[in-house]
Structure formats: structure tokens, C-alpha cells
C-alpha positions, 0 to 999 in steps of 0.5 A: 499499500502507498504510505500516503494512502495509509496516512490518510486512511480514516481511524474510524475504518481501521479501529473496527478492524483491530477490534475484530481482530482482538475480540476474535481472540477473546480480548476486549475493547477495554484492552484495546483501548488501553493499549492505544491509550498507553501509546498515544496519551488519549483517554478513552473518551478522547480515543472514542471521539477520534474514532467517530470523527474524520480523523485519519491515522496521520492526524490521529498521531499528529494530535496525540497528547503524549506518545509514550517514550516507552514505545521504542521498547516495542520490537519485532516484525510487523508486515515483514519489517522489524519496527525498531529498524524503521526510519522515525516517523508516521509509518513507524508510529503506525506499525508500533500500534500495529504491533501492539494490537497484534501482541494483544490478539496473540494473548500476550499479557497487558503488563508485557505489551505496555512494557511495564518496568519491573 
């Protein structure tokens, strides 16, 4: 997919796909919202407003209240590319989100997804 098309994709079209993916694996909307909030700093009400607005993935990340500095601890392959090796920017932020949604769907413990410091 052309990155510019991905960047302009409405969050409201992508979010239901993420939700369906995690619910198929018996995870919940609350858990999905928790990982998105951890990554972006949106609270649940603001996240819901973003999903229900015309927000694109680009504007969603551009307006994120507080991108978590620990997001750089997210490692692994998504779409055949190691997220930690990507050039910093919007595509890397989107792939970080893809990766933690995948981890949630695969049953990883929430504390591990959120890179909780022990």
C-alpha cells in the first residue's frame, strides 16, 4: 500500500478491524483502548471521539497528547519489517500500534504489551 494512502486512512475504518481482531481472540475493547491509550496518551473519551470523527491515522498521531517514550521498547516484525529498524516517523508510529494490537490478539499479558518496568 502506498504510505500516503495509509496515512490518509480514517481511524474510524481501521479501529473496527483492530477491535474485531482482538475480540476473535477473546480480548476486549477495554484492553484495546488501554494499549492505544498507553501508546498515544489519549483517554478513552478522546479516543472514542477520534474514532467517531473524520480523523485520519496521520492526524490521530499528529494530535496525540503524549506519545509514550517507552514505545521505542516495542520490538519485532510487522508486515515483514522490524519496527525498531524503521526510520522514525509516522509509518513507524503506525507499525508500533499494529505490533501492540497483534501482541494483544496473540494473548500476550497486558503488562508485557505496555512494557511495564519491573
